[in-house]
N, C-alpha and C positions, 0 to 999 in steps of 0.2 A: 268749887265743888263739882263732883261728879257721880254718876250713878255708878255703884259698886254692884248691886245685882237686883234682880226681881225675883221675888218668892211667889210661888203659886203652891197653895195648900189646898189638896182635894183629895178624894178617894183614888186608890190605886189605878182603877180603870182610866179614870179622867187623866190623870198624870201621864200613863202610858199612851194615850192618844195625844197629849199635848207634846210630850217628849218626841214622838215620831214625827209630828206635823213640823214642829220647830226645826229639828235636825234635816228634815227634807227641804223646807223653803229656805232657811238661812244657813250661813256657813259655820254651823255649831257642831260640835263634837261632845259626846258623853265623856267625862272625865273623873278624876279623883273626887271622892266626896269622903270625909271623914266618917268614922263609925259613929252615927248618931243613934239616937234610941228609936227613931222610926225609918221606915224605907224611903227612898226618894233617889233623885239624880241631880248631879250638878252638869249643866250644858255649858261648855266653853266657847268663847269666841276668841281665839288666839291663847293667851295665857289667864284670861280673866273668866271666872265662872259666873257668866251673866245671868243665867236663869238657874234659879234654885227650885226644883220641884219637890215638894214634901208631901209625904202620905199623912193624911188626916181624915178621920171619920167625923171629927167636930165641925168641919168646913163643909158647906154645901153652896150649891147655887143660889144665888140672891133672886127671890122674886121680883124685887123692884132693883133698877139700876141704881148704884150709889153716884157720889159726885166723882169717882175718877173716872173719866171717859175713856182714856187710852193711853198707850204707852208707845213713844215714837223713837224710830232708829234712821240712821243715815247709811245709805250704802251706795255703791256705784253698779252700774249695769242695768237700768231700767228695763230695756228691752228683753234681756236674758231672764230677769226676774219675772216680768209679766208673762213670758213664754213658760215659765216653770208653773206659775199659778194656773195657767190656761190647761196645760199638761195634766196637772194633778186636779183639775175641775174644782179649784178653790174660788168661791165668790170673792170679788173684791170691787172696789170703786176707786177710780183715778180721778184726782182734781189736779188741775194746773194752776199754780199761783205765779203768773208772769211777773207781776211787781216785785218779786223777791227770787225769781228764776229757779223755782223748785217745782218738781212733780211730787204730788202725793199718793201714795198707794195705801188704801184702808182696807183690812181684812180682820178676820177674828179666828182666834184659836179654837180648837174643838171644846175647850172649856168656857169659852164666851168672851175671853178677854180681847178687847179691841187693840189692834196693833196699826200704827202708820209707819210706813218706810217712805223716807224722802229721798230725793234724788236732785242733787244741786246740778242746775245747767243741764239737764237731760230731758227730753220730751220724747213722746211717742210719735211717729210719722203718720 
């Protein structure tokens, strides 16, 4: 099994902020999206439309967090990633998991979705 895509349904202003943020911090590009009944964006990592952003006025920020805590991705280039977050003034938290040789970086999208980015065998000096 593999993750095909992650869908965020929100008002257009929220989607626009998430789209810009995601494309700025990750190697994602806006790409082809079929003609659907509502506005949105598909953000691609390589050939995979990993994020589907769908305009919806029926969805809204939750007052209470649900059970889904975060979505995690694995990348390479920890130092460059953290430099980018610092340059963009994006709040984040770093945790080192030495038993499994990963460094975790936790941050949130403008819409509030928490993201974890893991880096195998990379640490910050």
